[in-house]
matplotlib code that plots the C-alpha trace (Angstrom):
import matplotlib.pyplot as plt

x = [0.0, 1.4, 1.6, 2.4, 3.2, 0.5, 2.3, -0.3, 0.1, 3.5, 2.4, 1.8, -1.7, -3.1, -6.6, -7.1, -5.6, -6.5, -4.4, -2.2, -4.2, -2.3, -4.6, -8.1, -10.8, -12.2, -8.6, -8.2, -11.0, -9.2, -7.0, -10.1, -12.1, -9.2, -9.3, -13.1, -12.6, -9.9, -11.8, -15.0, -13.0, -11.3, -14.5, -16.2, -13.2, -13.4, -15.3, -18.9, -18.6, -22.1, -24.7, -23.0, -24.8, -23.5, -19.9, -20.3, -21.3, -18.0, -16.1, -18.8, -18.8, -15.0, -15.3, -18.0, -16.2, -13.1, -15.3, -16.6, -13.0, -11.9, -14.6, -14.2, -17.9, -19.4, -21.3, -22.2, -23.4, -26.0, -27.1, -30.6, -32.7, -36.4, -38.3, -41.6, -44.9, -43.6, -41.6, -38.8, -35.4, -32.5, -29.1, -27.8, -28.9, -26.5, -26.7, -25.1, -25.5, -28.3, -30.4, -30.8, -29.1, -30.3, -30.1, -27.9, -29.3, -26.8, -27.5, -25.6, -22.8, -24.0, -27.6, -26.7, -28.0, -30.7, -34.1, -35.7, -34.0, -35.0, -37.3, -39.3, -38.4, -35.9, -38.6, -41.2, -38.6, -37.8, -41.5, -41.5, -38.0, -38.5, -40.5, -37.3, -36.0, -32.3, -30.9, -27.9, -28.2, -25.1, -24.0, -20.4, -19.9, -22.7, -23.6, -26.7, -28.2, -32.0, -33.9, -37.6, -37.4, -35.5, -32.0, -29.6, -26.7, -25.6, -25.1, -21.5, -20.2, -16.7, -14.1, -14.2, -16.2, -15.0, -15.9, -13.8, -11.0, -8.1, -5.1, -4.1, -7.0, -9.7, -7.8, -7.7, -11.5, -11.4, -9.6, -9.2, -12.1, -14.3, -13.2, -14.0, -17.4, -18.2, -17.1, -19.7, -22.4, -21.4, -21.3, -24.7, -26.0, -24.5, -25.0]
y = [0.0, 3.4, 6.0, 9.7, 12.3, 14.9, 18.3, 19.7, 17.0, 15.4, 11.8, 9.0, 8.7, 5.9, 5.3, 2.3, 3.9, 6.6, 9.6, 9.7, 8.7, 11.3, 13.9, 14.5, 12.7, 16.0, 17.0, 13.6, 14.6, 17.6, 15.9, 14.1, 17.3, 18.8, 15.8, 16.3, 20.0, 19.2, 16.4, 18.5, 21.5, 19.3, 17.7, 21.1, 22.6, 20.5, 21.9, 20.7, 18.8, 17.3, 17.8, 19.8, 17.8, 14.6, 15.8, 15.7, 12.0, 10.1, 12.8, 12.7, 8.9, 9.0, 11.7, 9.9, 6.6, 8.3, 9.6, 6.1, 4.8, 7.6, 6.8, 3.0, 2.6, 0.2, 3.0, 2.0, 4.4, 3.3, 5.4, 6.5, 5.0, 5.4, 6.6, 5.1, 6.8, 8.4, 11.0, 10.9, 9.5, 11.2, 10.7, 8.4, 6.3, 5.6, 2.3, 0.9, -2.8, -3.0, -0.3, 3.1, 5.9, 8.7, 10.2, 12.6, 15.0, 16.6, 19.9, 21.5, 23.6, 27.2, 26.2, 26.1, 23.9, 26.2, 24.8, 28.2, 29.6, 26.7, 27.2, 25.0, 21.3, 21.8, 23.5, 20.8, 18.1, 19.8, 19.9, 16.1, 15.5, 17.6, 14.6, 12.5, 12.0, 12.5, 14.1, 16.1, 18.6, 19.8, 21.5, 20.9, 24.4, 24.5, 21.6, 21.3, 18.5, 18.4, 16.1, 16.0, 19.4, 21.1, 22.5, 20.8, 23.1, 25.7, 25.7, 25.2, 27.3, 26.5, 29.3, 29.5, 28.3, 24.9, 25.9, 29.0, 28.5, 28.8, 28.4, 24.8, 23.6, 23.7, 22.7, 26.3, 26.3, 24.4, 24.9, 22.9, 24.6, 23.6, 20.0, 20.2, 21.7, 19.1, 16.3, 17.6, 17.5, 14.0, 12.9, 14.4, 12.6, 9.2, 9.0]
z = [0.0, -1.0, 1.8, 1.6, 4.2, 4.8, 4.9, 7.3, 9.9, 9.2, 9.4, 6.9, 5.4, 3.2, 2.1, 4.4, 7.5, 9.9, 10.6, 13.7, 16.7, 18.7, 17.1, 18.3, 16.4, 14.8, 13.8, 12.0, 9.6, 8.3, 5.6, 4.3, 4.1, 2.1, -0.3, -0.6, -1.5, -4.0, -5.6, -6.0, -7.3, -9.9, -11.0, -11.4, -13.1, -16.3, -19.3, -19.2, -15.9, -16.0, -13.3, -10.5, -7.7, -9.1, -8.8, -5.0, -4.8, -4.9, -2.9, -0.2, 0.0, 0.6, 3.2, 5.1, 4.9, 6.4, 9.2, 9.9, 10.0, 12.3, 14.9, 14.3, 13.4, 10.9, 9.2, 5.6, 2.9, 0.3, -2.7, -3.6, -0.8, -1.4, 1.6, 2.7, 1.9, -1.2, 0.7, -1.9, -2.5, -0.7, -2.3, 0.4, 3.4, 6.2, 7.9, 11.1, 11.8, 9.1, 10.8, 9.1, 11.0, 8.6, 5.2, 3.2, 0.6, -1.8, -3.5, -6.4, -5.1, -4.7, -3.7, 0.0, 2.8, 4.1, 3.2, 3.9, 0.8, -1.5, -4.4, -6.8, -6.7, -3.8, -1.7, -2.5, -1.6, 1.7, 2.6, 2.3, 3.8, 6.9, 8.2, 8.1, 11.6, 10.7, 7.5, 6.5, 3.7, 1.9, -1.3, -0.4, 0.9, 3.5, 5.8, 8.1, 10.2, 10.6, 12.9, 12.1, 10.4, 13.2, 12.7, 15.1, 16.1, 13.6, 9.8, 8.7, 5.9, 4.7, 4.8, 1.0, -1.9, -3.2, -6.7, -6.8, -4.3, -6.8, -4.5, -4.1, -6.3, -3.7, -0.6, 0.6, 0.8, 4.1, 7.4, 10.6, 12.3, 9.4, 9.9, 13.6, 13.0, 10.3, 12.7, 15.2, 12.5, 11.6, 15.3, 15.9, 12.9, 13.7, 17.4]

ax = plt.figure().add_subplot(projection="3d")
ax.plot(x, y, z, "-o")
ax.set_aspect("equal")
plt.show()
């Protein structure tokens, strides 16, 4: 397995391993959040990148899988899970030991993660999804956790826009505080 040294932390990182356990759990998420930002930036930077929301899927899966490894939890991510009673189909369902923990709804970068600002289809979808007991909304830049329609904690807005952060191809869109805040959102979601 090929390893490299993360310049921010000074320790070896490989896809299958967790960063240095000497760092706090939230701090361990930072290199993975940077990879997420770089990957989304690269996907959105090509000519005609396709559906913007779709460009978040694989980077999000990798980021959430890293979170599950950091906390040593058997969280599994499954795409396009249909909700009962025709509520809709969030982008992902998260399972732990074959039980659903909650759902993830991705939005195109720039749409935000504040359902109060949604219009049209996104607004109609939120009216249905607010009945869901545990759902994270994200457009890659903003992250929110809702439980049965109520915002839990605060809305995270990354320090810069992952679509336009030019320096270091998207990595400068995030900082360690963003990673700590996102860790809290993930922890509230998965507990």
